[in-house]
C-alpha positions as CSV (number, residue, x, y, z in Angstrom):
1,M,126.0,118.2,-2.4
2,D,124.8,121.7,-3.3
3,K,123.4,122.0,0.3
4,S,126.9,121.0,1.6
5,N,128.5,123.6,-0.6
6,S,126.1,126.3,0.8
7,F,126.8,125.2,4.3
8,L,130.6,125.6,3.8
9,A,130.0,129.0,2.2
10,R,128.2,130.2,5.3
11,H,130.4,128.7,7.9
12,N,133.9,128.5,6.5
13,D,134.1,130.6,3.3
14,L,137.7,130.6,2.0
15,T,137.0,132.3,-1.3
16,E,138.9,135.4,-0.3
17,T,141.9,133.5,0.9
18,I,142.0,131.2,-2.1
19,G,141.5,134.1,-4.5
20,Q,144.5,135.9,-2.9
21,H,146.9,133.0,-2.6
22,G,145.5,129.9,-4.2
23,I,145.5,126.5,-2.4
24,L,149.0,126.2,-0.9
25,R,148.8,123.0,1.3
26,E,148.2,119.6,-0.2
27,L,144.6,118.2,-0.4
28,L,144.0,114.6,0.6
29,L,142.0,113.0,-2.2
30,T,140.4,109.7,-2.7
31,V,138.4,108.1,-5.5
32,V,134.7,107.9,-4.8
33,R,131.9,106.2,-6.7
34,I,128.4,107.7,-6.7
35,D,125.6,105.3,-7.3
36,H,122.2,106.5,-8.5
37,E,118.7,105.4,-7.6
38,S,118.0,104.7,-11.3
39,E,119.5,101.4,-12.4
40,D,119.8,102.8,-15.9
41,E,122.1,105.6,-14.7
42,P,125.7,104.4,-14.6
43,P,127.8,105.3,-11.4
44,A,129.7,108.6,-11.4
45,W,133.4,108.5,-10.5
46,A,135.2,111.5,-9.0
47,L,138.2,112.6,-7.0
48,A,137.0,114.0,-3.7
49,G,138.6,115.7,-0.6
50,A,138.6,113.1,2.2
51,D,138.0,115.8,4.8
52,G,135.2,117.5,2.9
53,S,137.6,120.3,1.9
54,S,136.4,123.9,2.3
55,R,139.2,124.8,0.0
56,I,137.9,122.8,-2.9
57,S,134.4,124.2,-2.4
58,A,135.8,127.8,-2.4
59,S,137.7,127.1,-5.6
60,H,134.5,125.9,-7.3
61,R,132.6,129.0,-6.2
62,I,135.3,131.2,-7.6
63,H,134.7,129.5,-11.0
64,A,130.9,129.7,-10.5
65,L,130.7,125.9,-10.6
66,G,128.1,123.9,-8.8
67,A,128.2,120.3,-7.7
68,S,126.3,119.1,-10.9
69,D,128.8,121.0,-13.1
70,V,131.8,119.3,-11.5
71,L,130.3,115.8,-11.3
72,Y,128.3,115.7,-14.5
73,G,128.6,118.8,-16.7
74,L,132.3,119.1,-17.3
75,P,133.2,115.4,-17.3
76,G,130.4,114.9,-20.0
77,D,131.4,117.8,-22.1
78,D,135.0,117.8,-23.0
79,R,134.7,121.0,-25.1
80,K,133.2,123.0,-22.3
81,Y,136.0,121.7,-20.0
82,R,138.7,122.8,-22.4
83,Q,137.0,126.2,-22.8
84,L,137.1,126.7,-19.1
85,L,140.8,125.9,-19.0
86,S,141.7,128.0,-22.0
87,Q,139.8,131.1,-20.6
88,V,141.6,130.9,-17.3
89,L,145.1,130.1,-18.7
90,G,144.7,132.8,-21.4
91,T,144.9,135.4,-18.6
92,G,148.6,135.1,-18.6
93,E,148.8,136.0,-22.3
94,R,146.7,139.2,-22.0
95,P,148.1,142.7,-21.4
96,R,148.3,143.6,-17.7
97,E,145.8,146.4,-17.9
98,E,143.2,144.1,-19.3
99,V,143.4,141.6,-16.5
100,T,140.8,142.1,-13.7
101,P,141.1,141.1,-10.1
102,D,138.5,138.4,-10.7
103,D,140.6,137.0,-13.6
104,V,143.5,136.7,-11.1
105,K,141.4,134.9,-8.5
106,R,140.2,132.4,-11.1
107,A,143.8,131.7,-12.2
108,R,144.9,131.1,-8.6
109,A,142.0,128.8,-7.9
110,L,142.5,126.6,-10.9
111,V,145.2,124.2,-9.6
112,A,146.0,122.7,-6.2
113,P,148.7,120.4,-4.8
114,A,147.3,117.1,-3.7
115,T,148.1,113.6,-2.2
116,L,146.0,110.9,-3.9
117,V,145.3,107.8,-1.9
118,L,144.9,104.9,-4.2
119,R,145.1,101.8,-2.0
120,F,145.6,100.7,1.6
121,V,147.5,97.6,2.9
122,P,146.7,96.8,6.5
123,D,149.2,95.3,8.9
124,E,149.1,91.5,9.3
125,G,146.3,90.6,11.6
126,S,144.7,94.0,11.4
127,Q,141.0,94.4,10.7
128,L,141.3,98.0,9.7
129,Q,139.6,98.9,6.4
130,Y,140.5,101.4,3.7
131,D,137.8,103.9,4.8
132,Q,138.9,103.6,8.5
133,A,142.5,104.3,7.5
134,V,141.5,107.5,5.6
135,K,139.3,108.6,8.5
136,F,142.3,108.1,10.8
137,I,144.5,110.5,8.7
138,V,141.6,113.0,8.6
139,G,141.3,112.7,12.4
140,I,145.0,113.5,12.9
141,T,144.4,116.7,10.9
142,H,141.1,117.9,12.3
143,V,140.3,116.1,15.5
144,E,143.8,116.4,17.0
145,P,145.3,119.3,15.1
146,P,148.4,121.2,16.1
147,K,147.8,123.7,18.8
148,P,146.8,127.1,17.4
149,W,149.4,129.8,17.7
150,G,147.3,132.4,19.3
151,S,146.8,136.0,18.2
152,A,150.1,137.2,19.6
153,S,152.1,134.6,17.6
154,E,150.1,135.3,14.5
155,N,150.7,139.0,14.7
156,D,154.4,138.4,15.3
157,A,154.5,136.2,12.2
158,L,152.9,139.0,10.2
159,A,155.6,141.5,11.2
160,D,158.3,139.8,9.0
161,P,156.4,140.0,5.6
162,V,155.6,143.7,6.4
163,I,159.2,144.4,7.0
164,E,160.2,142.6,3.8
165,E,157.6,144.5,1.8
166,F,159.0,147.8,3.0
167,L,162.5,146.6,2.2
168,R,161.4,145.5,-1.3
169,A,159.9,148.9,-1.9
170,G,163.1,150.7,-0.9
171,R,161.6,152.3,2.3
172,L,164.2,150.4,4.4
173,T,167.9,149.4,4.0
174,R,168.8,145.8,4.7
175,T,170.5,146.9,7.9
176,R,167.5,148.8,9.2
177,A,165.2,145.9,8.2
178,E,167.3,143.6,10.3
179,W,167.3,146.1,13.2
180,F,163.5,146.4,13.1
181,A,163.2,142.6,13.0
182,A,165.5,142.3,16.1
183,D,168.0,140.2,14.1
184,L,171.1,142.3,15.0
185,T,173.2,141.7,18.1
186,P,174.0,144.7,20.3
187,E,177.5,144.7,18.8
188,E,176.1,144.7,15.3
189,V,173.8,147.6,16.2
190,R,176.8,149.6,17.3
191,S,179.0,148.6,14.4
192,N,176.3,149.8,12.0
193,V,176.1,153.2,13.8
194,L,172.6,152.6,15.0
195,D,171.4,154.0,18.3
196,P,171.5,151.3,21.0
197,W,168.7,152.6,23.2
198,P,165.5,150.6,22.9
199,D,163.2,153.7,22.7
200,T,165.0,154.8,19.6
201,R,164.2,151.6,17.8
202,V,160.6,151.9,19.0
203,T,160.1,155.4,17.6
204,E,161.7,154.5,14.3
205,I,159.4,151.5,14.0
206,V,156.3,153.5,14.9
207,S,157.0,156.4,12.5
208,T,157.8,154.0,9.7
209,F,155.0,151.5,9.9
210,L,152.0,153.3,11.5
211,N,152.2,156.4,9.2
212,A,149.0,156.6,7.2
213,E,151.0,157.4,4.1
214,E,152.4,153.9,4.1
215,H,149.1,152.1,4.8
216,A,148.9,150.5,1.3
217,L,152.4,149.1,1.6
218,F,151.7,147.8,5.1
219,R,148.6,146.0,3.8
220,K,150.5,144.6,0.9
221,G,153.0,143.0,3.3
222,V,150.1,141.5,5.3
223,L,148.6,140.0,2.1
224,R,151.9,138.1,1.5
225,I,150.7,135.5,3.9
226,T,147.1,136.1,4.7
227,A,144.0,137.3,2.8
228,K,142.8,139.7,5.5
229,S,140.4,142.0,3.6
230,K,140.5,144.9,6.0
231,V,143.7,146.2,7.7
232,T,142.5,148.5,10.5
233,A,144.4,150.9,12.8
234,D,143.8,148.4,15.6
235,F,145.2,145.5,13.5
236,K,148.3,147.5,12.6
237,A,148.9,148.4,16.2
238,K,148.9,144.8,17.2
239,V,151.4,143.8,14.5
240,V,153.7,146.7,15.3
241,T,153.5,145.9,19.0
242,E,154.9,142.4,18.4
243,M,157.7,143.9,16.3
244,I,158.6,146.3,19.1
245,L,158.5,143.7,21.9
246,R,160.8,141.1,20.3
247,P,164.0,142.0,22.1
248,W,162.1,142.7,25.4
249,R,160.2,139.4,25.1
250,A,163.4,137.5,24.6
251,A,164.8,139.1,27.8
252,N,161.7,138.2,29.7
253,A,161.1,134.6,28.5
254,D,161.0,132.9,31.9
255,A,157.7,131.4,33.0
256,D,157.1,134.0,35.7
257,A,157.2,136.7,33.1
258,A,154.2,135.5,31.0
259,D,151.7,137.7,32.7
260,R,154.0,140.7,32.6
261,V,154.6,140.2,28.9
262,S,150.8,139.8,28.3
263,G,150.1,143.0,30.3
264,T,152.7,145.0,28.5
265,R,151.5,143.8,25.1
266,S,148.0,144.9,25.9
267,T,149.1,148.3,27.1
268,L,151.3,148.9,24.0
269,Q,148.6,147.9,21.6
270,R,146.3,150.5,23.0
271,M,149.0,153.1,23.2
272,L,149.8,152.7,19.5
273,K,146.3,153.6,18.6
274,W,147.1,157.2,19.6
275,T,145.7,159.3,16.8
276,P,148.9,161.3,16.0
277,L,150.8,158.1,15.3
278,Q,148.3,156.9,12.7
279,A,148.3,160.3,10.9
280,S,150.3,161.2,7.8
281,G,153.6,162.9,8.0
282,W,154.8,162.2,11.5
283,H,158.5,161.3,11.7
284,T,161.1,161.2,14.4
285,S,163.4,164.2,14.9
286,G,166.5,162.2,14.3
287,D,168.0,163.5,17.6
288,N,167.9,160.9,20.3
289,D,168.8,163.2,23.2
290,P,165.8,163.4,25.5
291,D,167.0,166.7,27.0
292,K,166.8,168.4,23.6
293,M,163.4,166.8,22.8
294,L,162.1,168.2,26.1
295,E,163.5,171.6,25.4
296,V,161.9,171.8,22.0
297,A,158.6,170.4,23.3
298,L,158.4,172.9,26.2
299,R,159.2,175.8,23.8
300,N,156.5,174.6,21.4
301,L,154.0,174.3,24.2
302,K,154.7,177.8,25.5
303,E,154.7,179.5,22.2
304,G,152.0,177.7,20.3
305,G,150.0,175.8,23.0
306,S,151.0,172.4,21.6
307,A,154.2,170.3,22.1
308,E,153.8,169.2,18.5
309,E,156.1,166.5,17.1
310,A,158.6,166.8,19.9
311,G,155.8,166.0,22.4
312,I,154.6,163.0,20.3
313,E,158.2,161.6,20.3
314,L,158.5,162.1,24.0
315,G,155.2,160.3,24.4
316,V,156.3,157.3,22.3
317,R,159.7,157.0,23.9
318,G,158.6,157.6,27.4
319,G,155.4,155.6,26.9
320,Y,157.4,152.6,25.9
321,Y,159.2,152.6,29.3
322,L,156.0,153.3,31.2
323,A,154.5,150.2,29.5
324,V,157.4,147.7,30.0
325,H,157.8,148.7,33.6
326,G,154.1,148.4,34.3
327,T,153.9,152.0,35.3
328,L,151.0,152.6,32.9
329,V,148.5,149.8,32.3
330,R,145.5,149.3,30.0
331,E,142.1,150.5,31.1
332,A,140.3,147.9,33.1
333,R,137.6,148.1,35.8
334,G,138.9,147.3,39.2
335,R,142.5,148.1,38.4
336,T,142.4,151.8,37.4
337,V,140.7,154.8,38.8
338,D,139.5,155.9,35.4
339,Y,138.8,154.0,32.2
340,R,140.8,156.0,29.7
341,T,143.0,154.1,27.3
342,P,146.8,154.4,27.6
343,S,146.8,156.6,24.4
344,S,144.4,159.0,26.0
345,V,146.7,159.3,29.1
346,L,149.7,159.9,26.9
347,Q,147.8,162.6,25.0
348,R,147.0,164.3,28.2
349,M,150.6,164.2,29.4
350,T,151.8,165.9,26.3
351,E,149.5,168.8,27.0
352,S,151.3,170.1,30.0
353,S,154.9,170.9,31.0
354,H,154.5,168.5,34.0
355,G,153.5,165.7,31.7
356,L,156.3,166.3,29.3
357,R,158.8,166.3,32.1
358,T,157.4,163.0,33.4
359,L,157.8,161.4,30.0
360,H,161.4,162.8,29.8
361,R,162.1,161.2,33.2
362,A,160.7,157.9,32.1
363,I,163.2,157.9,29.2
364,V,166.1,158.8,31.5
365,D,165.2,156.1,34.0
366,G,164.2,153.6,31.4
367,R,167.6,153.8,29.7
368,Q,169.2,152.9,33.0
369,N,166.8,150.0,33.4
370,R,165.1,151.7,36.3
371,K,161.4,152.1,36.9
372,P,160.3,155.6,36.1
373,Q,160.2,158.1,39.0
374,R,157.6,160.7,39.9
375,V,158.7,164.3,39.2
376,D,157.2,167.6,40.3
377,E,156.1,170.3,37.9
378,V,159.7,171.5,37.3
379,G,161.0,168.0,36.7
380,T,162.6,167.3,40.1
381,P,162.4,163.7,41.2
382,Q,160.1,163.3,44.2
383,L,161.4,161.6,47.4
384,N,159.6,159.9,50.3
385,L,160.3,160.6,54.0
386,S,163.2,158.1,53.9
387,N,164.7,160.2,51.1
388,K,164.1,157.4,48.6
389,P,162.7,158.0,45.1
390,L,158.9,157.8,44.7
391,L,158.1,155.6,41.8
392,A,155.4,156.6,39.3
393,D,152.5,154.1,38.9
394,D,149.2,153.9,37.0
395,K,147.1,155.5,39.7
396,W,149.5,158.5,40.1
397,L,149.6,159.0,36.3
398,R,145.9,159.0,36.0
399,T,145.2,161.2,39.0
400,T,147.9,163.7,38.1
401,F,147.1,164.0,34.4
402,T,143.4,163.9,34.6
403,A,140.9,163.8,31.8
404,V,139.9,167.1,30.3
405,G,137.4,168.9,32.6
406,E,138.5,167.1,35.7
407,S,140.5,168.8,38.4
408,V,140.7,165.6,40.5
409,A,140.1,162.1,39.3
410,S,136.9,160.4,40.5
411,P,137.5,158.3,43.6
412,P,137.2,154.6,43.3
413,I,134.0,153.0,44.4
414,E,134.5,151.4,47.8
415,G,133.0,148.0,48.8
416,D,131.5,145.3,46.7
417,V,129.5,146.8,43.8
418,T,127.8,144.6,41.2
419,T,127.9,145.9,37.6
420,P,127.1,144.2,34.3
421,E,130.8,144.1,33.6
422,S,131.6,142.4,36.9
423,E,128.8,139.9,36.5
424,F,129.9,139.0,33.0
425,E,133.5,138.7,34.1
426,S,132.5,136.2,36.8
427,A,130.3,134.2,34.3
428,K,133.1,134.2,31.7
429,T,135.6,132.9,34.2
430,H,133.2,130.2,35.4
431,F,132.7,129.1,31.7
432,A,136.4,129.0,31.1
433,N,136.9,126.8,34.2
434,L,134.2,124.4,33.0
435,V,135.9,124.1,29.6
436,A,139.2,123.3,31.3
437,S,137.4,120.7,33.3
438,L,135.8,119.3,30.2
439,E,139.2,119.0,28.5
440,S,140.5,117.2,31.6
441,A,137.6,114.8,31.6
442,L,138.2,113.9,27.9
443,V,141.9,113.3,28.6
444,A,140.8,111.0,31.5
445,A,138.5,109.0,29.2
446,E,141.3,108.7,26.6
447,S,143.7,107.4,29.2
448,V,141.7,104.3,30.1
449,R,143.8,101.4,28.8
450,G,142.4,98.6,26.7
451,H,144.2,95.4,25.8
452,S,147.2,97.0,23.9
453,R,146.3,100.7,23.6
454,P,143.7,103.2,25.0
455,F,140.3,101.6,25.2
456,V,138.6,104.4,23.2
457,R,141.1,103.7,20.4
458,E,140.1,100.1,20.3
459,Q,136.3,100.3,20.7
460,G,135.6,104.0,19.9
461,W,132.9,106.1,21.5
462,P,129.3,105.0,21.0
463,Q,128.2,106.8,17.8
464,V,124.9,108.2,18.9
465,H,126.3,109.6,22.1
466,A,129.5,111.0,20.4
467,E,127.5,112.6,17.7
468,D,125.1,114.2,20.2
469,L,127.9,115.6,22.2
470,G,129.7,116.8,19.1
471,I,126.6,118.7,17.9
472,R,126.1,120.4,21.2
473,L,129.8,121.4,21.3
474,D,129.6,122.7,17.7
475,K,126.7,124.9,18.7
476,I,128.6,126.3,21.6
477,S,131.6,126.9,19.4
478,G,129.4,128.7,16.9
479,R,128.0,131.0,19.6
480,L,131.4,131.8,20.9
481,K,132.7,132.7,17.4
482,M,129.6,135.0,17.0
483,Y,130.4,136.8,20.2
484,A,134.1,137.1,19.3
485,A,133.0,138.7,16.0
486,I,130.8,141.1,17.9
487,A,133.7,142.1,20.1
488,E,136.0,142.6,17.2
489,A,133.4,144.8,15.4
490,A,132.9,146.8,18.6
491,E,136.6,147.4,19.1
492,E,137.1,148.4,15.4
493,A,134.2,150.8,15.7
494,H,135.8,152.3,18.8
495,S,139.3,152.6,17.4
496,G,138.3,153.6,13.9
497,S,139.9,152.5,10.7
498,T,142.5,153.9,8.4
499,D,141.2,152.0,5.5
500,G,138.8,154.2,3.6
501,T,138.7,152.5,0.3
502,E,141.3,149.7,0.0
503,E,143.4,149.9,-3.1
504,A,142.9,147.2,-5.7
505,D,145.4,144.4,-5.4
506,E,148.2,144.4,-7.8
507,V,148.0,141.7,-10.4
């Protein structure tokens, strides 16, 4: 049992989560009897998790309890058991300043809600046994679990507790909290004297939640529903992106818009990692007139060589419309001439009067639900030979506002060129297609009918064969998780972190 505990600690360690929140969902417990090799040793009885619960194991580790302590030590020593309880429960009677984070973790890991299975009565004529019934319940939970939300849905779910934490701390009024959460109708927005333009809501959200001065409060909101130990700039950008996109997603909920929403999400996430947005002290001007913003930004650029906060605000507002209209897209080989991130392109645009005027035009057009137009260096919209507006696109933005040191963007490579990236992309797509085929094959096997229900439900899958396949799939799953962790670490290293030293959690 100690080996099993060590395995769970290595592969599914929930000590951080349990220490932060305790066990929230019910455990499924059954009574088990442990027989010993020695006939002189009486059997040991215990309540055990029917699904080999990682949560129970994590709770034991928080209390520094091994399997022998739980099965033999505490049941055989009532005094020691009561001492353990009194030490943990006594935490609530001590002065706050004397309670350590470890004390809090032990208190949260002391109790758990549970369903205790005591007996099983099969249907008349059924040969199903007690252990088979329990395995069936476990199978519903683990073999056929609900479909995972996906990262976008998870980030969206985190947005609400973050907003609530800022509301609780007095950083937001109830009305602004509802505005940020997209819970107000257009009529309610106007009746509360809030600006109706989407870009205004976007800039207010960005300046409120990404500001480094509020990092501790943001993290506290995240910890309301998850025990994520490190809240990075990249993670914050993803949560804020979902908050920003709520109204736009609702307006683009048709099936054909799925790819467009995904592309916009990806662009915005990278745009919001723009360094000035993550710094301390950046706030909106409070004036939502793009003409005045442009005037101030141009004056700052001329007099001081930097557009300063007015330029940043133009970048956020205009960048939002560039993203939702697909005018600026994320860096990707084969789709863009250069590989700069959207935030790098925005930075470059704010460094010239031409770029500032382009961002201004994006706001003007975006507010009219038009795709942003190209403008020349004095801000005049460009027209084609048919006297129709020329629309800005990703290629034009990247070739017009080139990287520092480039006068003309590097031309795209013509013809078929094999790179490590292209080879890996092909292999990755091939693997995904095989997984989809594997899922279809399993569904086909499950659909074979027996006498009264699917054949596999009646006769099962030959144990040796099923276990062999399961082990191989588990190994593949483990390798994929390892590669995902490598990718996450690489992205965090690239984007940097606003953490420094995380503040100790409040008791």
